[in-house]
C-alpha positions as CSV (number, residue, x, y, z in Angstrom):
1,M,19.0,-15.0,16.9
2,T,18.9,-18.9,15.3
3,I,15.8,-20.8,15.9
4,D,17.0,-24.7,16.5
5,L,13.6,-26.0,15.3
6,N,14.9,-29.9,17.0
7,D,15.9,-28.2,20.5
8,K,12.1,-29.0,21.9
9,P,8.6,-29.0,21.0
10,L,6.8,-25.7,19.8
11,P,4.3,-24.4,22.3
12,P,1.1,-24.4,21.9
13,L,-0.9,-22.2,19.9
14,V,-2.5,-20.0,21.7
15,K,-4.1,-16.5,20.9
16,T,-4.4,-13.6,23.3
17,N,-5.6,-10.2,23.0
18,S,-2.2,-8.8,22.7
19,I,-0.1,-8.1,19.4
20,E,3.6,-8.7,19.2
21,Q,5.8,-7.0,16.5
22,V,2.9,-5.1,14.9
23,R,2.4,-4.8,11.0
24,Y,0.6,-1.2,10.7
25,P,0.7,1.9,12.5
26,C,-2.5,4.0,14.0
27,S,-4.7,5.9,11.7
28,I,-2.6,9.1,11.9
29,A,-0.2,7.5,10.4
30,A,-2.4,8.8,7.2
31,M,-0.1,11.5,7.3
32,H,2.0,10.0,4.9
33,S,-0.7,9.6,2.2
34,V,-0.7,13.3,2.5
35,S,2.5,14.2,2.0
36,A,2.9,11.8,-0.8
37,I,0.9,14.4,-2.9
38,P,3.1,16.6,-4.4
39,R,3.2,20.1,-2.7
40,V,0.7,19.0,0.2
41,I,1.7,18.9,4.2
42,P,0.4,17.5,6.7
43,I,-0.4,19.2,10.0
44,T,-1.1,17.0,13.2
45,H,-3.0,17.7,16.3
46,C,-2.2,15.4,18.3
47,G,0.3,14.5,21.7
48,P,4.4,14.9,21.5
49,G,5.8,12.2,19.6
50,C,3.1,10.8,17.2
51,A,3.8,12.2,14.1
52,D,7.4,11.7,15.0
53,K,6.9,7.9,15.9
54,Q,4.8,7.8,12.9
55,F,7.6,8.9,10.3
56,V,10.3,6.6,11.6
57,N,8.5,3.4,11.6
58,L,6.8,3.9,8.1
59,A,9.2,6.4,6.2
60,M,12.6,5.7,8.0
61,Y,12.9,1.9,8.8
62,N,10.6,1.1,6.7
63,A,13.1,1.0,3.2
64,W,14.4,4.2,4.1
65,Q,12.1,6.3,2.3
66,G,12.5,9.5,3.6
67,G,10.1,12.2,4.2
68,G,9.6,13.8,0.7
69,Y,8.9,17.6,0.4
70,G,6.5,17.8,3.3
71,G,6.6,14.7,5.2
72,G,8.8,13.9,8.0
73,A,10.7,16.5,10.2
74,V,8.7,19.0,8.3
75,V,5.3,18.3,9.2
76,P,3.7,20.9,12.0
77,S,2.5,19.5,15.2
78,T,0.7,20.8,18.1
79,N,2.4,18.5,20.4
80,A,-0.7,18.7,22.6
81,S,0.0,18.0,26.4
82,E,-1.9,18.1,29.9
83,R,-2.8,21.5,29.3
84,E,-4.8,20.9,26.0
85,V,-6.4,18.0,27.4
86,V,-7.8,19.8,30.2
87,F,-8.8,22.8,28.6
88,G,-8.7,21.7,24.9
89,G,-6.3,22.2,22.1
90,A,-8.6,24.4,19.6
91,D,-6.6,27.6,20.6
92,R,-3.1,25.9,19.6
93,L,-4.1,24.6,16.5
94,R,-5.5,27.7,15.6
95,E,-2.0,29.4,16.4
96,L,0.0,26.4,14.2
97,I,-2.0,26.6,11.2
98,G,-1.5,30.6,11.4
99,A,2.2,30.1,12.1
100,T,2.5,27.4,9.2
101,Q,0.5,29.5,6.5
102,N,3.4,32.1,7.1
103,I,6.7,29.7,7.2
104,L,5.6,26.7,5.0
105,D,5.2,26.9,1.1
106,A,2.4,24.6,-0.1
107,D,-0.6,23.9,-2.1
108,L,-2.7,22.6,0.4
109,F,-2.5,21.5,4.1
110,V,-4.5,18.9,5.6
111,V,-4.8,18.9,9.3
112,L,-5.0,15.3,11.0
113,T,-6.3,15.0,14.5
114,G,-4.8,12.2,17.1
115,C,-6.4,10.2,20.3
116,I,-6.2,13.4,22.2
117,S,-7.6,16.4,20.5
118,D,-10.7,13.3,19.1
119,L,-11.2,12.2,23.1
120,V,-11.2,15.6,24.4
121,G,-13.6,16.6,21.5
122,D,-12.0,19.6,19.8
123,D,-13.8,21.4,17.3
124,V,-11.7,20.7,14.9
125,G,-13.8,21.7,11.7
126,S,-14.5,25.5,13.3
127,V,-11.0,25.8,13.5
128,V,-10.3,24.9,10.0
129,R,-13.5,26.6,8.5
130,E,-11.8,30.1,10.1
131,F,-9.2,29.3,7.3
132,R,-11.7,29.3,4.5
133,D,-10.2,32.4,3.0
134,A,-6.4,31.5,3.8
135,E,-4.1,32.0,0.6
136,T,-3.1,28.5,1.0
137,P,-6.5,26.0,1.5
138,V,-6.7,23.8,4.9
139,T,-8.5,20.9,5.0
140,F,-9.2,18.1,7.5
141,A,-9.5,14.6,8.8
142,E,-10.4,13.2,12.3
143,T,-7.8,10.5,12.3
144,G,-7.4,9.5,16.4
145,G,-5.7,5.9,17.1
146,F,-8.8,4.2,18.0
147,K,-10.6,5.2,14.7
148,G,-8.0,2.2,12.9
149,N,-4.9,1.5,11.8
150,N,-3.2,3.5,8.8
151,F,-5.4,1.9,5.9
152,T,-8.4,3.4,7.3
153,G,-6.5,7.0,8.0
154,H,-6.1,7.0,4.1
155,E,-9.5,6.7,3.3
156,L,-10.5,9.3,5.6
157,V,-7.7,11.5,4.2
158,A,-8.7,10.7,1.0
159,R,-12.3,11.4,1.5
160,A,-11.8,14.4,3.4
161,I,-10.0,15.9,0.4
162,I,-12.4,15.3,-2.0
163,D,-15.1,16.8,0.0
164,Q,-13.7,19.9,1.6
165,Y,-11.2,21.0,-1.4
166,V,-12.7,19.2,-4.7
167,G,-15.8,20.0,-3.7
168,P,-19.1,19.5,-5.9
169,Y,-19.0,19.2,-9.4
170,D,-21.6,18.6,-12.0
171,G,-19.6,19.2,-15.4
172,P,-18.9,17.0,-18.0
173,K,-16.6,13.5,-17.8
174,Q,-13.6,13.5,-19.9
175,A,-13.8,10.2,-21.8
176,G,-10.8,7.9,-21.1
177,L,-9.7,9.6,-17.8
178,V,-9.4,7.3,-15.1
179,N,-8.6,8.2,-11.1
180,V,-6.4,5.2,-10.0
181,W,-7.3,3.9,-6.2
182,S,-4.6,1.3,-5.4
183,L,-1.2,0.9,-2.9
184,L,-1.2,2.9,0.6
185,P,2.0,5.1,0.1
186,Y,4.7,4.6,2.6
187,H,3.5,1.1,4.0
188,N,4.1,-0.2,1.1
189,P,7.9,0.3,0.3
190,F,7.6,-0.1,-3.2
191,W,4.9,2.5,-3.8
192,R,6.6,4.9,-5.8
193,G,7.8,2.6,-8.4
194,D,4.7,0.5,-8.6
195,L,2.0,3.5,-8.7
196,A,4.6,4.9,-11.5
197,E,4.8,1.3,-13.5
198,I,0.8,1.0,-12.9
199,K,0.4,4.5,-14.8
200,R,2.7,4.2,-17.4
201,I,0.8,0.7,-18.2
202,L,-2.6,2.3,-18.6
203,E,-1.0,5.6,-20.3
204,G,0.1,2.9,-22.9
205,A,-2.7,1.4,-23.2
206,G,-5.0,4.9,-24.4
207,L,-6.0,6.0,-20.9
208,T,-5.1,9.7,-19.5
209,V,-4.4,8.7,-15.6
210,N,-5.0,10.2,-12.7
211,I,-2.5,8.2,-10.1
212,L,-2.9,10.8,-7.4
213,F,0.0,9.8,-5.3
214,G,3.7,10.0,-5.7
215,Q,6.5,11.7,-8.2
216,H,4.1,11.1,-10.8
217,S,1.1,12.6,-9.7
218,G,0.1,16.3,-10.8
219,G,-0.5,17.2,-7.1
220,V,-4.2,19.2,-5.9
221,A,-4.5,20.3,-9.5
222,E,-4.7,16.7,-10.6
223,W,-7.0,16.1,-7.7
224,K,-9.3,18.7,-8.9
225,T,-10.2,16.6,-12.1
226,I,-11.0,13.9,-10.5
227,P,-14.7,14.6,-10.9
228,Q,-14.5,15.0,-14.3
229,A,-12.5,11.1,-15.2
230,Q,-15.0,8.7,-16.6
231,F,-14.4,5.8,-13.9
232,N,-12.4,4.3,-10.8
233,L,-10.4,2.1,-10.8
234,V,-10.0,0.3,-7.5
235,L,-6.7,-1.8,-8.1
236,S,-6.5,-3.7,-4.6
237,P,-8.4,-6.6,-2.8
238,W,-10.5,-3.7,-0.9
239,L,-8.5,-0.4,0.2
240,G,-9.9,2.1,-2.4
241,L,-13.4,0.6,-2.6
242,D,-14.8,3.3,-0.2
243,V,-13.4,5.8,-1.9
244,A,-14.7,4.9,-5.1
245,R,-18.3,3.9,-3.6
246,H,-18.2,7.7,-2.1
247,L,-17.3,8.9,-5.7
248,E,-20.2,7.1,-7.2
249,R,-22.7,8.6,-4.6
250,T,-20.9,12.2,-4.9
251,Y,-20.0,13.0,-8.7
252,G,-21.9,9.6,-10.6
253,Q,-18.6,8.0,-11.4
254,P,-18.8,4.2,-12.1
255,F,-15.6,2.0,-10.8
256,L,-14.0,-0.7,-11.8
257,H,-13.0,-3.3,-8.8
258,V,-9.6,-5.5,-10.0
259,P,-8.5,-7.2,-6.6
260,V,-5.7,-8.5,-8.4
261,L,-2.5,-6.0,-8.6
262,P,-0.6,-6.8,-11.9
263,I,2.9,-8.7,-11.6
264,G,4.2,-10.1,-14.9
265,A,2.9,-10.2,-18.6
266,K,-0.6,-12.3,-18.3
267,A,-1.3,-9.8,-15.7
268,C,-0.7,-7.1,-17.2
269,A,-2.4,-8.1,-20.3
270,D,-5.8,-9.3,-18.4
271,L,-6.0,-5.7,-16.9
272,I,-5.3,-3.6,-19.9
273,R,-8.5,-5.3,-21.6
274,R,-10.5,-5.2,-18.8
275,V,-10.1,-1.5,-18.2
276,V,-10.3,-1.0,-22.1
277,A,-13.0,-2.7,-22.5
278,F,-14.5,-1.0,-19.3
279,A,-14.3,2.1,-21.1
280,G,-15.0,1.3,-24.6
281,L,-11.8,2.5,-25.7
282,D,-10.8,1.4,-29.3
283,P,-8.6,-1.7,-28.0
284,A,-6.0,-2.1,-31.4
285,P,-3.4,0.6,-29.7
286,A,-3.9,-1.6,-26.2
287,E,-3.2,-4.8,-28.1
288,A,0.1,-2.8,-30.0
289,F,1.1,-2.1,-26.7
290,I,0.3,-5.5,-24.9
291,A,2.6,-7.0,-28.2
292,A,5.9,-4.6,-27.6
293,E,5.6,-5.1,-23.7
294,E,5.4,-8.8,-24.2
295,R,8.2,-9.0,-26.7
296,I,10.7,-7.3,-24.4
297,Y,9.2,-9.1,-21.6
298,Y,9.5,-12.5,-23.2
299,S,12.7,-12.4,-24.4
300,Y,14.3,-11.1,-20.6
301,L,12.4,-14.5,-19.4
302,E,14.3,-16.8,-22.1
303,D,17.4,-15.8,-20.9
304,F,16.6,-16.4,-17.3
305,T,15.5,-19.7,-18.2
306,T,19.2,-21.1,-18.6
307,F,19.3,-20.2,-15.0
308,Y,16.2,-21.2,-14.0
309,A,16.5,-24.9,-15.8
310,E,19.4,-25.7,-14.4
311,Y,18.3,-26.0,-10.4
312,W,22.6,-25.3,-9.4
313,W,21.2,-23.8,-6.1
314,G,18.5,-26.2,-4.9
315,L,15.8,-23.9,-6.0
316,P,12.6,-23.2,-3.6
317,A,9.6,-25.6,-4.2
318,K,7.2,-24.2,-2.0
319,F,6.3,-20.3,-0.5
320,A,4.9,-18.3,2.3
321,V,3.3,-15.0,2.0
322,L,2.8,-12.7,5.2
323,S,2.0,-9.3,4.3
324,D,-0.8,-7.0,3.4
325,S,-3.5,-8.0,1.3
326,T,-3.0,-6.4,-2.0
327,Y,0.9,-7.8,-2.2
328,N,-0.3,-10.8,-0.5
329,L,-3.0,-11.7,-3.3
330,A,-0.8,-10.4,-6.3
331,L,2.5,-12.3,-4.7
332,T,0.4,-15.4,-4.7
333,K,-0.7,-15.2,-8.2
334,F,2.7,-14.5,-10.1
335,L,4.5,-16.9,-7.9
336,V,2.2,-19.8,-8.8
337,N,1.0,-18.5,-12.6
338,Q,4.8,-17.2,-13.8
339,L,7.2,-19.8,-11.7
340,G,5.3,-22.7,-10.9
341,L,5.7,-22.5,-6.9
342,I,3.7,-23.8,-4.6
343,P,1.6,-21.9,-1.9
344,A,2.4,-23.6,1.4
345,L,0.9,-20.5,3.6
346,Q,-0.7,-17.2,3.2
347,I,-1.6,-15.0,6.2
348,I,-2.9,-11.4,5.6
349,T,-1.8,-8.9,8.1
350,D,-3.8,-5.3,7.5
351,N,-6.8,-6.4,9.1
352,P,-9.0,-5.7,6.4
353,P,-12.6,-5.1,7.1
354,E,-15.0,-7.8,7.6
355,E,-17.4,-7.3,4.9
356,F,-14.2,-7.5,2.2
357,R,-12.9,-11.3,3.5
358,P,-15.4,-13.5,1.6
359,A,-14.1,-12.0,-1.8
360,I,-10.5,-12.0,-0.8
361,E,-10.7,-15.7,0.2
362,A,-12.4,-16.6,-3.0
363,E,-9.6,-15.5,-4.8
364,Y,-7.3,-17.5,-3.5
365,R,-9.5,-20.5,-4.4
366,T,-8.6,-19.7,-8.1
367,I,-5.2,-18.9,-8.0
368,A,-4.5,-20.7,-11.2
369,E,-7.1,-23.6,-13.7
370,D,-5.5,-26.1,-11.2
371,V,-4.5,-24.5,-8.0
372,S,-6.3,-23.5,-4.6
373,T,-5.3,-22.7,-1.5
374,E,-6.3,-20.7,1.5
375,V,-5.7,-17.8,3.2
376,E,-5.6,-16.6,6.9
377,F,-6.2,-13.4,8.6
378,E,-3.7,-12.7,11.5
379,E,-2.1,-9.5,12.9
380,D,0.0,-11.1,16.1
381,S,3.6,-11.9,14.6
382,Y,4.0,-14.4,17.6
383,I,0.8,-16.7,16.0
384,I,2.0,-15.6,12.6
385,H,5.5,-16.9,13.6
386,Q,4.4,-20.4,14.9
387,K,2.4,-21.0,12.2
388,L,5.2,-20.6,10.0
389,L,7.3,-22.7,12.1
390,R,4.0,-25.2,12.0
391,T,3.6,-25.5,8.0
392,D,5.1,-28.5,6.0
393,F,7.2,-27.1,4.0
394,G,8.4,-30.5,2.5
395,H,12.1,-31.7,2.1
396,K,13.8,-28.2,1.0
397,P,13.4,-24.8,2.4
398,P,10.6,-22.2,1.2
399,I,11.0,-19.3,0.4
400,I,9.8,-16.7,2.6
401,F,7.9,-13.1,1.3
402,G,7.5,-11.0,4.3
403,T,8.8,-8.2,6.6
404,T,11.8,-7.9,9.0
405,W,9.8,-9.3,11.6
406,E,10.4,-13.0,10.0
407,R,14.0,-12.7,9.8
408,D,15.1,-15.0,12.7
409,V,12.0,-17.4,11.7
410,A,13.5,-17.9,8.2
411,K,17.1,-18.1,9.6
412,G,15.8,-21.2,11.9
413,L,13.8,-22.6,8.7
414,K,16.9,-22.2,6.7
415,A,14.8,-20.2,4.1
416,P,15.6,-17.4,1.7
417,I,13.5,-14.3,2.6
418,V,12.5,-11.5,0.6
419,E,11.1,-8.1,2.6
420,V,8.0,-7.3,1.2
421,T,5.8,-5.0,3.4
422,F,5.9,-3.3,6.6
423,P,8.7,-3.3,8.0
424,T,11.1,-3.4,5.4
425,T,14.3,-2.7,7.7
426,Y,16.9,-4.0,5.7
427,E,16.0,-2.6,2.2
428,V,17.0,0.6,0.7
429,V,14.3,1.9,-1.5
430,L,13.9,4.7,-3.9
431,S,12.0,3.8,-6.9
432,R,11.9,0.3,-7.5
433,S,9.0,-1.9,-8.4
434,H,7.4,-5.1,-8.1
435,V,4.5,-4.8,-10.3
436,G,4.2,-4.9,-14.2
437,Y,6.2,-5.7,-17.1
438,R,9.3,-4.3,-15.3
439,G,8.6,-4.5,-11.7
440,A,8.4,-8.2,-12.5
441,L,11.6,-8.7,-13.7
442,T,13.1,-6.5,-11.2
443,L,11.0,-9.1,-8.7
444,L,12.6,-11.6,-10.3
445,E,15.8,-10.6,-10.2
446,K,15.5,-10.1,-6.1
447,I,14.2,-13.3,-5.8
448,Y,16.8,-15.3,-7.0
449,T,19.7,-13.0,-6.4
450,T,18.3,-13.8,-2.5
451,I,18.1,-17.2,-3.3
452,V,21.4,-17.3,-4.5
453,S,23.3,-15.7,-1.7
454,A,21.7,-17.8,0.6
455,S,22.9,-20.9,-1.0
456,A,26.4,-19.3,-0.5
């Protein structure tokens, strides 16, 4: 479908109580946060199809990421039916956990509840405690869909593993060890490559890093060392803050909140210097690392300027970002400060809690020394698309950073589109990154390959 903007006037912009083309699944989709930890397997206590839908939506039609060792088709489920609604599902869950212990090889199982079990009041905690002496530990998190979206579920799961598996600790802290809380696994299609690059950068600065999720995590052994860390690093506008506050109360760990995910040399250097200063480390190794990375980074950019300076392809001057808050803020800062593009529309789609929104809005008012913009919060794709169509992008089409849902609107605007968040159906992502030094170069390649291809 191609939208003809001259066909008829746009309809009135009216908000409703419905959400068209959702941009996040429900809380039980945190099963992906569980399976993102090496050798940890979720067990879902929910209705038939719930776990399968989360897998198909987040791990398949979102960059075709796959299920990993313990996700996807591997995930055990009670497949609760009318019987469990009437009589309760505790017996069914008990049977499933026992069978799972016998069949699946894991280091930890995490039971996640769905709407049915939470509504009927199954005492999941009591069932799980029956397996306290099992060969493989079992924890649980109540993640019924009415609790919130998968961002909410992610933090519930993290706290559950910390409280029930990691447990009490009153020993010494390890200087220079940091726990990183950042991207939401699987929801962000590039989370694996991004977390790997974040770990590489922080280690280059002289830190020891618990990255916790992804192929570069040490699994449950790494989670066990969470209390030993000198501090926690929250690298996002809001996701992870509740976990960091919980760790501060539980283990007396301070945390550093850096709301902007680093993309490009300047953002990386700023992050490294803030973290090194917070940790009280010798800055010399960090400065040497920054210098080495910047030499390589800017040498690539020097070659890129030959293309950028010519403007043979009519490069866009303005852009729109329609994504979760972490990528939205990071991309906006990078596009303004690195490429000199003009922000025209920024819409955050992950429904951040109200308490965090003023601080997020403040970040957009200081995008650069001489650039300020506003950000909107919206979940409904109908409203998002209507706002996109009403935005004045000037005489040239913009470049849009969004999702598969924006492709038809982008065609009508004759605008190139880069898919950056859920759902990202027209990308296949394995280890690609958009953050750090290396990820920024990959992002530049993606942006301008998309623009050139759209001009052909």
